N, C-alpha and C positions, 0 to 999 in steps of 0.2 A: 751444590755441593752435598753428597750424601748425608742421610739422615742416621745417625746410630739408633738403633732401636733401644725404646725406653726400657727401664726394669722391672723385668715381671713380677717382682716383689712389690715394687711401687704400685704399680697398677692394680694387682689384688685387693688393694685397700678401698678400691673404689665400691660405692655402695651397688652399683650395677654390675659389678664384674664377676662373671660366670666362667671357671676354668674349664667348662665342658665347651665354652664357646670357640675354643684354641686348639691349636693341633702343633706338631712338630714338623720341621722341616720335610722330613722324609714322606710322611703322610701328605704333606701341600705339594708335593714334587709330583707324586701319583694324581692328585684331584686335577692339577695343572696342566698333566701331559709333559712336563719338562723336568730337564736336570737338577740335581739339589743344588748345583753350583749357580744355574739361572737363576732359582729362587732364591739364594741368598743375595744375588745381585740386586734383585727386584726387590727386595727388601731394603738393602743398602740404599737405592736409591727412593725409597720411601714410596714405591708405587704400591707396596703391600704393607698394612700396619703387623708390627710386630715389636714382642718384647724380647729380652735376655734375661734367663734366668741368673743366678748366682754365680752357677757352672759354665756360663757361655752359651748354655744352649738357647736357641730361638724358639719363641712361641708365636704362632700367627692367627692372626684374627681368620676365622673361618667365613663371616661377614665380608672382609676385604677379598679375600679367595673369590667367592663368589660373585662379587662385583668385578673383580678383573677378569674371570670367565666370561661374565655377561658382555663385556666390552670387548674383549680380546680372541674368545674363541667359545661363541655361544655353543657349537656343538658338543661341547666338554660340560656345560651349565647342567647336563640332567643329570651329572653324578651327585649320588646325595652324600653329601658330607654330617648328615646328622650324626652327632656323637652318640646317640643312643645306638646306632646301628654298626657301629665300630668297636675294636679292642684296644685301649690303652696299655701297651706291655713295655716293662723297662727290664732288660736285661743287663745286671752287673756281672761281668767276668772281665778279669786281668789279663787273660790269654789272648793277644791279638788273635792268632790263628783259630780260636773257638768261636771268638766275636765274628770274624767274618764266614766262619761257618753257619751261626745263627743268620747273618746277613744275607748270605746267600739263599737260604732254606727259606725264611720269609718274603723274599724277592720272587723266588719261585712259585711260593703259594698262593701269592697274588690276594690274598685274604684281606679284609674291612680292618687292617691292624696298623694303628701308627706306633712304630715300634722305635724306642729309644735304647741306646747302647753308652753304657758307663765303664769305664776301666777300674773302678774303685770302690768299695764299701763306702769313702768317707764322701766320695762326691756324690754318691748317690742318695747319702744321709743329708747333705744340703739342699737337693733340689726336690726329694721325692714328695715333701708335702704340699709343694705347690703343683707337680705334676699329677698326684695322687693317680696312679696308673691302676686298671684293675686287674693284671696280673703281673707279680714282681717275679723273675728268673734270677736266682743268683747263685754262683758259687760261693762255698766257705770258706776255702783255704787262699787267701789274698794277702799281700804284705800290708803293713799297716794296721789298720782298722779292719779285720775280716769279718766274712760274712756271720760268723755267728755273733759279733759285737752287734753288728747291724741289725740282726734279726731283734734283737733283745732290745734296742732303743726303739724298732719301731711295735713292738709289742705295747709300749707306753702312749702311742700317739692314737687317740681314740676317732680321728679322721681317717685312719687308715684301717680300720677294723674288718671292713668289706673287702679289702683287697685281698686277692687269692696270693698264696706266695708258693712257689714251685721251686725247690731245692735241687739243683743238678751238680753233684760233686763225688769225688772220688773216694772222699773222705767215709770210713766205715761207719753204719749205723751205731756198731759199739762205741766208737770213739765220741759221735755226736750226743749219745744217751750219757757219757761220761761228763761232757762240758754243759749239760742240762737240757739237753735235746731242742725239738724245734716248735715251732708258736702252733698251736692245735688247728687251725686252718693252712694248715701248708702239707705239701706232698713232697715226696724225697724219689728221686730218679738217680740211678748208679751211672758214673761215668763208664764209657764212653756216652754220649748224647743218642738216645734211640729218637730220631726225627720222624719217625713213622707214628711213633706213641703221642710224640709233641704234636703233631699236625693234629691229629683224632682231638687232644686235650684244648687245642685254641678253638678248634671250630665247635666243640662242645661249649666252650665259654661265650662262643659269639653267640651262640643260638640260645643261651640262658639271657644274656645280655639284652637283645631283640625281645624276649619273652617278658621279662621281667622289668625294664626300665619304662 
Protein backbone atom coordinates (compact mmCIF):
# COMPACT_ATOMS: atom_id res chain seq x y z
CA UNK A 1 0.00 0.00 0.00
CA UNK A 2 1.44 3.43 -0.96
CA UNK A 3 2.83 5.41 1.94
CA UNK A 4 1.50 8.93 2.33
CA UNK A 5 4.39 11.42 2.74
CA UNK A 6 4.66 12.81 6.25
CA UNK A 7 4.07 16.45 7.09
CA UNK A 8 7.04 18.70 6.31
CA UNK A 9 6.01 20.94 9.23
CA UNK A 10 6.33 17.95 11.58
CA UNK A 11 9.63 16.89 10.02
CA UNK A 12 11.34 20.24 10.57
CA UNK A 13 11.00 19.91 14.35
CA UNK A 14 13.67 17.18 14.34
CA UNK A 15 16.99 18.26 15.86
CA UNK A 16 19.02 17.04 12.88
CA UNK A 17 16.67 18.43 10.22
CA UNK A 18 18.07 20.86 7.63
CA UNK A 19 15.77 22.35 4.98
CA UNK A 20 18.82 22.54 2.70
CA UNK A 21 18.80 18.73 2.54
CA UNK A 22 15.48 18.71 0.68
CA UNK A 23 14.25 19.87 -2.71
CA UNK A 24 11.04 20.19 -4.68
CA UNK A 25 9.59 17.68 -7.14
CA UNK A 26 10.68 19.60 -10.25
CA UNK A 27 14.33 19.71 -9.25
CA UNK A 28 14.20 16.08 -8.12
CA UNK A 29 12.86 15.10 -11.55
CA UNK A 30 15.83 16.85 -13.19
CA UNK A 31 18.30 15.05 -10.93
CA UNK A 32 16.69 11.69 -11.58
CA UNK A 33 16.15 12.19 -15.32
CA UNK A 34 12.47 11.32 -14.86
CA UNK A 35 9.15 13.06 -15.31
CA UNK A 36 7.53 14.85 -12.36
CA UNK A 37 4.67 12.33 -12.47
CA UNK A 38 7.12 9.42 -12.19
CA UNK A 39 8.86 11.05 -9.23
CA UNK A 40 5.49 11.54 -7.53
CA UNK A 41 4.75 7.85 -8.10
CA UNK A 42 8.09 6.85 -6.53
CA UNK A 43 7.26 8.98 -3.50
CA UNK A 44 3.81 7.42 -3.14
CA UNK A 45 5.38 3.95 -3.30
CA UNK A 46 7.80 4.93 -0.54
CA UNK A 47 10.89 4.44 -2.72
CA UNK A 48 12.02 8.04 -2.14
CA UNK A 49 11.58 9.77 1.22
CA UNK A 50 9.43 12.90 1.08
CA UNK A 51 7.26 15.24 3.08
CA UNK A 52 4.35 17.48 2.23
CA UNK A 53 4.01 21.15 3.16
CA UNK A 54 0.73 22.60 4.37
CA UNK A 55 0.06 23.70 0.81
CA UNK A 56 0.44 20.14 -0.47
CA UNK A 57 3.88 20.62 -2.05
CA UNK A 58 6.35 17.77 -1.72
CA UNK A 59 9.86 18.15 -0.33
CA UNK A 60 12.13 15.25 -1.21
CA UNK A 61 15.23 14.06 0.63
CA UNK A 62 18.41 14.62 -1.40
CA UNK A 63 19.99 11.68 0.40
CA UNK A 64 17.16 9.41 -0.73
CA UNK A 65 17.47 10.75 -4.28
CA UNK A 66 21.19 9.96 -4.31
CA UNK A 67 20.52 6.46 -2.97
CA UNK A 68 17.97 5.87 -5.70
CA UNK A 69 20.41 7.09 -8.35
CA UNK A 70 23.20 4.86 -7.06
CA UNK A 71 20.88 1.85 -7.17
CA UNK A 72 19.02 2.45 -10.43
CA UNK A 73 20.97 4.98 -12.53
CA UNK A 74 24.60 5.16 -11.36
CA UNK A 75 25.52 7.09 -14.52
CA UNK A 76 23.37 9.97 -13.27
CA UNK A 77 24.71 9.90 -9.73
CA UNK A 78 27.50 12.24 -10.74
CA UNK A 79 25.02 15.12 -10.77
CA UNK A 80 25.91 17.44 -7.90
CA UNK A 81 22.75 18.03 -5.82
CA UNK A 82 24.63 20.14 -3.26
CA UNK A 83 22.11 22.81 -2.22
CA UNK A 84 24.93 25.34 -2.05
CA UNK A 85 25.33 25.00 -5.82
CA UNK A 86 21.71 25.65 -6.77
CA UNK A 87 19.19 28.42 -6.34
CA UNK A 88 15.81 28.00 -4.67
CA UNK A 89 13.19 30.15 -6.41
CA UNK A 90 9.53 30.71 -5.55
CA UNK A 91 7.29 32.32 -8.18
CA UNK A 92 3.98 33.73 -6.94
CA UNK A 93 1.70 34.54 -9.87
CA UNK A 94 -2.08 34.15 -10.09
CA UNK A 95 -2.20 34.25 -13.89
CA UNK A 96 -1.89 30.73 -15.29
CA UNK A 97 -0.53 31.90 -18.65
CA UNK A 98 2.23 33.87 -16.90
CA UNK A 99 3.10 30.86 -14.73
CA UNK A 100 3.39 28.70 -17.85
CA UNK A 101 5.73 31.28 -19.39
CA UNK A 102 7.94 31.19 -16.30
CA UNK A 103 7.99 27.38 -16.32
CA UNK A 104 8.88 27.23 -20.01
CA UNK A 105 11.74 29.69 -19.57
CA UNK A 106 13.23 28.00 -16.50
CA UNK A 107 13.04 24.61 -18.24
CA UNK A 108 14.71 26.03 -21.36
CA UNK A 109 17.52 27.64 -19.34
CA UNK A 110 18.25 24.32 -17.58
CA UNK A 111 20.02 26.09 -14.73
CA UNK A 112 20.75 24.71 -11.25
CA UNK A 113 17.46 26.13 -10.00
CA UNK A 114 14.81 24.51 -7.83
CA UNK A 115 11.72 26.49 -8.85
CA UNK A 116 8.30 26.28 -7.18
CA UNK A 117 5.14 28.01 -8.37
CA UNK A 118 2.20 29.21 -6.32
CA UNK A 119 -1.02 30.81 -7.61
CA UNK A 120 -1.71 33.00 -4.59
CA UNK A 121 0.03 35.13 -2.01
CA UNK A 122 -1.89 33.39 0.78
CA UNK A 123 -0.56 29.97 -0.24
CA UNK A 124 2.94 31.40 -0.44
CA UNK A 125 2.68 32.83 3.07
CA UNK A 126 1.71 29.40 4.40
CA UNK A 127 4.77 27.64 2.96
CA UNK A 128 7.52 30.20 2.48
CA UNK A 129 8.94 29.90 6.01
CA UNK A 130 9.53 26.18 5.43
CA UNK A 131 10.78 26.65 1.88
CA UNK A 132 13.09 29.61 2.63
CA UNK A 133 13.73 30.41 -1.04
CA UNK A 134 16.81 32.34 -2.10
CA UNK A 135 14.67 34.34 -4.52
CA UNK A 136 11.01 35.31 -4.43
CA UNK A 137 9.49 36.45 -7.74
CA UNK A 138 6.03 37.89 -7.24
CA UNK A 139 3.24 39.80 -8.88
CA UNK A 140 1.41 42.42 -6.82
CA UNK A 141 -2.19 42.48 -8.05
CA UNK A 142 -3.78 39.21 -6.94
CA UNK A 143 -7.22 38.32 -5.58
CA UNK A 144 -7.64 38.01 -1.82
CA UNK A 145 -4.32 38.64 -0.10
CA UNK A 146 -2.31 40.57 -2.69
CA UNK A 147 1.44 40.86 -3.20
CA UNK A 148 1.77 44.08 -1.24
CA UNK A 149 0.19 42.52 1.84
CA UNK A 150 2.39 39.45 1.46
CA UNK A 151 5.57 41.54 1.26
CA UNK A 152 4.61 43.52 4.36
CA UNK A 153 4.14 40.25 6.25
CA UNK A 154 7.46 38.87 4.99
CA UNK A 155 9.36 41.94 6.20
CA UNK A 156 8.53 40.88 9.77
CA UNK A 157 10.03 37.39 9.34
CA UNK A 158 13.64 37.43 10.55
CA UNK A 159 14.33 34.04 8.92
CA UNK A 160 13.74 35.51 5.46
CA UNK A 161 15.90 38.63 5.68
CA UNK A 162 18.48 37.23 3.25
CA UNK A 163 15.86 36.32 0.64
CA UNK A 164 16.06 38.34 -2.58
CA UNK A 165 12.74 39.76 -3.78
CA UNK A 166 11.95 40.50 -7.41
CA UNK A 167 8.61 42.20 -8.06
CA UNK A 168 7.37 41.86 -11.64
CA UNK A 169 4.11 43.76 -11.98
CA UNK A 170 2.05 46.03 -14.18
CA UNK A 171 1.30 48.25 -11.17
CA UNK A 172 2.98 51.66 -11.71
CA UNK A 173 5.76 52.69 -9.31
CA UNK A 174 3.67 55.66 -8.15
CA UNK A 175 0.86 53.36 -7.06
CA UNK A 176 3.35 51.11 -5.26
CA UNK A 177 4.81 54.06 -3.35
CA UNK A 178 1.32 55.24 -2.39
CA UNK A 179 0.76 51.85 -0.76
CA UNK A 180 3.96 52.03 1.27
CA UNK A 181 6.58 50.94 -1.24
CA UNK A 182 8.57 47.74 -1.54
CA UNK A 183 10.98 46.17 0.98
CA UNK A 184 14.55 47.57 0.80
CA UNK A 185 16.05 44.30 -0.50
CA UNK A 186 13.72 44.10 -3.51
CA UNK A 187 13.90 44.94 -7.20
CA UNK A 188 11.07 46.09 -9.45
CA UNK A 189 10.60 45.01 -13.07
CA UNK A 190 7.65 46.26 -15.07
CA UNK A 191 5.51 43.83 -17.08
CA UNK A 192 5.69 42.42 -19.72
CA UNK A 193 8.40 40.15 -18.32
CA UNK A 194 11.86 40.71 -19.77
CA UNK A 195 13.11 37.12 -19.69
CA UNK A 196 16.55 38.02 -21.06
CA UNK A 197 17.07 40.31 -18.06
CA UNK A 198 15.63 37.68 -15.72
CA UNK A 199 18.00 35.05 -17.08
CA UNK A 200 21.00 37.28 -16.38
CA UNK A 201 19.69 38.12 -12.91
CA UNK A 202 19.21 34.45 -11.98
CA UNK A 203 22.68 33.55 -13.33
CA UNK A 204 24.19 36.35 -11.21
CA UNK A 205 22.46 35.04 -8.08
CA UNK A 206 23.69 31.51 -8.83
CA UNK A 207 27.24 32.82 -9.08
CA UNK A 208 26.90 34.72 -5.82
CA UNK A 209 25.50 31.64 -4.04
CA UNK A 210 28.46 29.51 -5.12
CA UNK A 211 30.92 32.18 -3.99
CA UNK A 212 29.51 33.02 -0.58
CA UNK A 213 27.82 29.85 0.69
